[in-house]
C-alpha positions in Angstrom: -15.7 -42.0 -21.2 -16.3 -42.3 -17.4 -13.4 -44.9 -17.3 -10.9 -43.3 -19.7 -8.5 -42.4 -16.9 -8.2 -46.2 -16.2 -5.9 -46.4 -19.4 -3.7 -43.8 -17.9 -2.9 -46.3 -15.1 -1.4 -48.6 -17.5 1.8 -46.6 -17.3 1.9 -47.0 -13.5 0.6 -50.8 -13.4 3.5 -51.8 -15.9 6.2 -49.9 -14.0 5.4 -51.8 -10.8 6.8 -55.1 -12.5 10.4 -53.9 -11.9 11.8 -55.6 -8.6 14.8 -57.0 -7.3 16.9 -59.3 -9.4 14.7 -62.4 -8.9 12.2 -63.3 -11.5 8.5 -63.3 -10.4 7.1 -66.7 -9.5 5.0 -68.8 -11.8 1.4 -68.2 -11.0 -2.1 -67.6 -12.1 -4.7 -65.2 -10.7 -8.4 -65.0 -11.4 -10.1 -61.8 -10.1 -13.5 -60.2 -9.7 -13.6 -56.5 -9.1 -16.4 -54.2 -8.2 -16.8 -50.4 -7.6 -20.2 -48.8 -6.5 -20.4 -45.2 -5.6 -21.7 -41.8 -6.9 -24.3 -43.3 -9.1 -21.4 -45.4 -11.0 -21.1 -49.2 -10.9 -17.9 -50.8 -12.5 -17.4 -54.6 -12.1 -15.8 -57.4 -14.1 -13.2 -60.2 -14.4 -9.4 -60.3 -14.6 -7.2 -63.0 -15.5 -3.2 -63.0 -15.1 -1.0 -65.8 -16.1 2.8 -65.7 -15.5 5.5 -68.4 -16.6 9.3 -68.5 -16.5 11.7 -70.1 -19.2 15.1 -71.5 -18.4 15.0 -69.4 -15.1 16.1 -66.3 -17.2 12.9 -65.1 -18.8 9.5 -64.7 -17.3 6.4 -63.8 -19.5 2.8 -62.7 -18.3 -0.4 -62.0 -19.8 -3.4 -60.2 -18.5 -7.0 -59.8 -19.6 -9.3 -57.3 -17.7 -12.6 -56.1 -18.2 -14.8 -53.1 -16.8 -18.5 -53.1 -17.0 -19.7 -49.7 -16.5 -23.2 -48.6 -15.7 -23.5 -44.8 -15.0 -25.9 -42.5 -13.6 -23.6 -40.2 -12.0 -24.0 -36.5 -11.0 -22.4 -35.4 -14.2 -24.8 -37.7 -16.3 -28.0 -36.5 -14.4 -27.1 -32.7 -14.6 -26.1 -32.9 -18.4 -29.6 -34.3 -19.0 -28.5 -37.4 -20.4 -29.8 -40.9 -19.7 -28.1 -43.8 -17.6 -25.7 -45.5 -19.9 -23.6 -48.7 -20.0 -20.4 -49.6 -21.7 -17.6 -52.0 -21.5 -13.8 -51.6 -21.4 -11.3 -54.5 -22.2 -7.7 -54.5 -21.6 -5.1 -56.9 -22.9 -1.6 -56.6 -21.7 1.8 -58.8 -22.2 5.0 -58.3 -20.2 8.4 -59.9 -20.3 11.4 -59.7 -17.9 14.8 -61.1 -18.6 17.2 -61.7 -15.7 21.0 -61.0 -16.3 23.2 -61.4 -13.3 21.8 -58.8 -10.9 19.7 -56.9 -13.2 16.3 -57.6 -14.7 15.2 -55.9 -18.1 11.6 -55.5 -18.4 9.2 -54.7 -21.5 5.5 -54.7 -22.0 2.6 -53.7 -23.9 -1.2 -52.9 -23.1 -4.1 -52.2 -25.1 -7.5 -51.1 -24.0 -10.7 -50.4 -25.9 -14.2 -49.0 -25.1 -16.8 -47.3 -27.4 -15.3 -43.8 -27.2 -11.7 -44.3 -26.1 -8.7 -46.5 -27.3 -5.4 -46.7 -25.6 -2.1 -48.3 -26.4 0.9 -48.2 -24.1 4.6 -49.7 -24.5 6.8 -49.8 -21.5 10.6 -50.5 -20.9 12.5 -50.8 -17.6 15.6 -51.9 -15.9 16.2 -52.9 -12.3 19.7 -53.4 -10.8 20.8 -54.6 -7.3 23.8 -52.9 -5.6 25.8 -53.3 -2.3 25.1 -56.9 -1.6 21.6 -56.6 -2.7 20.7 -54.3 -0.2 19.9 -51.6 -2.7 17.7 -51.8 -5.8 17.4 -49.1 -8.3 14.8 -49.0 -11.1 14.3 -47.0 -14.2 11.3 -46.8 -16.4 10.0 -45.3 -19.6 6.6 -45.6 -21.1 4.9 -44.1 -24.1 1.3 -44.1 -24.8 -0.9 -43.3 -27.7 -4.7 -42.7 -27.1 -7.7 -41.9 -29.3 -10.6 -39.9 -28.0 -13.9 -40.3 -29.5 -17.6 -39.1 -28.6 -20.8 -41.1 -29.1 -23.0 -39.5 -31.4 -20.5 -37.4 -32.9 -18.7 -39.1 -35.8 -16.4 -35.9 -36.4 -14.7 -36.1 -33.0 -11.6 -38.3 -33.2 -8.6 -36.5 -31.3 -5.3 -38.0 -30.2 -3.6 -37.9 -26.8 0.2 -38.8 -26.6 1.9 -39.6 -23.1 5.4 -40.1 -22.1 6.2 -41.6 -18.6 9.4 -41.4 -16.8 10.0 -43.4 -13.4 12.9 -43.6 -11.0 13.0 -45.6 -7.9 15.3 -46.8 -5.1 14.7 -49.3 -2.4 17.1 -49.9 0.6 17.2 -52.5 3.3 18.2 -50.3 6.2 18.2 -53.0 8.9 17.1 -56.6 9.2 13.6 -55.3 10.0 13.3 -52.0 7.9 13.1 -51.5 4.3 12.8 -48.0 2.7 11.7 -46.7 -0.7 11.6 -43.8 -2.7 9.9 -43.3 -6.1 9.7 -40.4 -8.6 7.3 -40.2 -11.6 7.1 -37.6 -14.4 4.3 -37.6 -16.9 4.0 -35.5 -19.9 0.6 -35.3 -21.9 -0.3 -33.8 -25.2 -3.4 -33.6 -27.2 -7.2 -33.6 -26.4 -7.0 -33.8 -22.6 -10.8 -32.8 -21.8 -13.8 -35.0 -21.5 -16.0 -34.3 -24.5 -19.3 -34.9 -22.6 -18.5 -32.6 -19.8 -19.6 -28.9 -19.7 -18.9 -25.9 -17.5 -21.7 -23.4 -16.2 -21.5 -19.6 -16.2 -23.7 -16.9 -15.0 -26.3 -15.9 -17.8 -25.3 -12.4 -18.6 -29.0 -11.4 -19.2 -30.3 -12.7 -15.9 -27.7 -13.2 -13.0 -30.3 -15.6 -11.2 -29.7 -18.2 -14.1 -26.7 -19.9 -15.5 -26.0 -21.3 -18.9 -23.6 -24.3 -20.2 -20.8 -24.8 -22.6 -18.3 -27.6 -23.4 -15.4 -27.4 -21.3 -12.1 -25.9 -22.6 -8.9 -27.4 -21.7 -5.0 -26.8 -22.3 -3.7 -29.3 -24.8 -0.6 -30.0 -22.7 -0.2 -31.1 -19.1 3.1 -32.2 -17.1 2.8 -34.0 -13.8 5.4 -34.7 -11.2 5.0 -37.1 -8.3 7.4 -38.3 -5.4 6.8 -40.9 -2.8 8.7 -42.0 0.3 7.7 -44.9 2.3 8.8 -47.7 4.4 7.9 -51.2 5.8 8.9 -52.3 9.2 8.9 -56.1 10.3 7.7 -56.9 13.8 9.1 -59.7 15.9 5.9 -61.8 15.5 5.9 -61.6 11.6 3.4 -58.8 11.4 4.2 -55.7 9.2 3.6 -52.0 9.4 3.9 -49.6 6.6 3.6 -45.9 5.8 3.9 -44.0 2.5 3.6 -40.3 1.7 3.3 -39.1 -1.9 3.3 -35.6 -3.2 1.9 -34.8 -6.6 1.9 -31.4 -8.6 1.4 -30.4 -12.3 1.3 -27.4 -14.3 -2.4 -27.0 -14.1 -1.6 -25.8 -10.2 -3.1 -29.2 -8.8 -1.0 -30.1 -5.7 -2.1 -33.3 -4.0 -1.1 -35.1 -0.9 -1.5 -38.7 -0.1 -0.8 -40.5 3.1 -1.2 -44.3 3.4 -0.8 -46.5 6.5 -1.0 -50.2 6.5 -0.9 -53.2 9.1 -0.6 -56.8 8.0 -1.1 -59.5 10.6 -0.4 -63.2 10.0 -2.7 -65.8 12.0 -2.2 -69.4 12.5 -3.4 -72.0 9.9 -2.4 -69.8 6.8 -4.5 -66.7 7.4 -3.5 -63.3 6.9 -5.3 -59.9 7.8 -4.7 -56.6 6.2 -5.7 -53.2 7.4 -5.3 -49.9 5.5 -6.1 -46.3 5.7 -5.7 -43.8 3.1 -6.0 -39.9 3.1 -6.0 -37.8 -0.1 -6.4 -34.0 -0.5 -5.9 -32.1 -3.7 -6.2 -28.4 -4.6 -8.2 -27.4 -7.7 -6.8 -26.5 -11.3 -6.3 -23.0 -12.1 -9.0 -22.9 -14.7 -11.6 -24.8 -12.5 -14.6 -23.2 -11.1 -18.0 -24.6 -10.1 -19.5 -21.4 -11.4 -17.7 -19.2 -14.0 -18.5 -15.6 -14.3 -18.6 -15.5 -18.2 -18.3 -17.9 -20.9 -14.8 -18.6 -22.6 -13.9 -16.0 -25.3 -11.7 -18.3 -27.3 -10.0 -21.6 -27.3 -7.1 -20.5 -25.0 -9.6 -19.1 -22.4 -9.7 -22.4 -20.5 -12.8 -23.4 -18.4 -13.5 -26.5 -16.5 -16.2 -27.9 -14.1 -14.9 -31.6 -13.8 -15.2 -32.5 -10.1 -11.8 -34.5 -10.4 -10.2 -31.1 -11.0 -11.8 -29.5 -8.0 -10.5 -29.2 -4.6 -11.7 -32.4 -2.5 -10.4 -35.0 0.0 -11.0 -38.6 0.1 -10.6 -41.1 3.0 -10.2 -44.9 2.6 -10.6 -47.6 5.1 -9.6 -51.0 3.9 -9.8 -54.5 5.1 -8.3 -57.7 3.5 -8.2 -61.3 4.5 -6.4 -64.1 2.6 -6.1 -67.7 3.3 -3.1 -69.9 1.9 -3.8 -73.6 1.2 -2.6 -76.6 -0.8 -4.4 -77.3 -4.0 -4.4 -80.9 -5.2 -1.2 -82.5 -5.9 1.9 -80.7 -4.6 3.7 -82.0 -7.4 1.6 -79.8 -9.6 0.8 -76.9 -7.5 3.1 -75.2 -5.0 0.6 -73.3 -3.0 -2.9 -71.6 -3.5 -4.5 -68.7 -1.9 -8.0 -66.9 -1.9 -8.1 -63.2 -1.1 -10.8 -60.8 -0.4 -10.1 -56.8 -0.3 -12.6 -54.4 0.8 -12.4 -50.7 0.8 -14.8 -48.0 1.9 -14.0 -44.6 0.2 -15.6 -41.2 1.3 -15.4 -38.4 -1.1 -15.9 -34.6 0.2 -15.7 -32.0 -2.4 -14.8 -28.4 -1.2 -16.0 -26.4 -4.3 -18.2 -28.6 -6.2 -21.8 -28.1 -5.6 -24.8 -30.6 -6.1 -27.0 -28.6 -8.6 -29.8 -31.1 -8.8 -31.8 -29.2 -6.3 -33.8 -26.1 -6.5 -31.5 -23.8 -4.5 -30.2 -20.5 -5.9 -27.1 -20.6 -8.0 -24.0 -20.7 -6.0 -25.7 -21.5 -3.0 -26.2 -25.4 -3.7 -25.0 -28.0 -1.2 -21.5 -29.2 -1.7 -21.2 -32.6 -3.1 -20.1 -35.8 -1.4 -20.7 -39.5 -1.8 -19.4 -42.8 -0.5 -18.0 -45.7 -2.6 -17.5 -49.6 -2.0 -14.9 -51.2 -3.6 -14.4 -55.1 -3.6 -11.8 -57.3 -5.1 -11.9 -61.1 -4.8 -9.2 -63.2 -6.5 -7.9 -66.7 -6.4 -4.0 -67.5 -6.8 -2.3 -70.5 -7.6 1.5 -71.1 -7.8 3.0 -73.8 -9.8 
């Protein structure tokens, strides 16, 4: 359940396949990914293969694995023991090129021991005005099943719909601008069955009691992003992107991402990124509620992902392009390493693992390391 949110990202990942009216190149990618932070480690392999046919159809398949080991603060404070689980994801996509348009479709299925997810995606991309403007439209529908280890009676559904619109514009020979809008509707069992909220013990105000979180069964989110890339005379690229997110749970979030790409001689490329993220908490979130929920509509949550917090990410990447074997078989190859350092600072979620008085515990924070190492070959 720690990684159930990753299945939601399938909607976004598939939508990124939309591009200008040129089919993606034939290529294969093998990746190892790793996340370590906050008592949680996630790692595993991924394999992506893409091939076109008759220069009009491109098909790809992806296999992705998350091996999770968790002793997070949520696990520790619930009294549970450290646990391990595996999530596997399979996806297929197809792109069809027709004149200046690309029609896309895809399917993703992921499975872990207490969460199953399926997503179907459709999209179209069209070039206008001498190929200087590209408009994309996308729609995805997801069907998830939530379960709970040790509780055979819990099996709930989540239905998702995703709508996406994007436009990119070549403003000058050196400047490219883009705007993207995305709306997601969710209905069903939206909370984590393992998490609980805490509230003041009515018989002893110096103590607290716990109960299972109570969430709304619907959620609608909207996100808009605007950004651009500027190509410098010496082939380097600077980029900036701002994204605003809001939902009907009263969460507002702001993301600013800055990037710089610098090519070196001999096929080397360096990437530097900085990302700042800040969000407000949901209206039914509290680190310490005054009293317990009185019914199923009296929502209560203590999930730190619904709290008020900020993250800052510093990223560094290096890639090296080279020729692998016979040039008649492989066009080119590259090896890439990306490292991100992420700092999490929570403004109203407290670390209750100590002996401090309730409501006076220190605010929670932690750091995470993310590594992605992948090898690519074009053929």
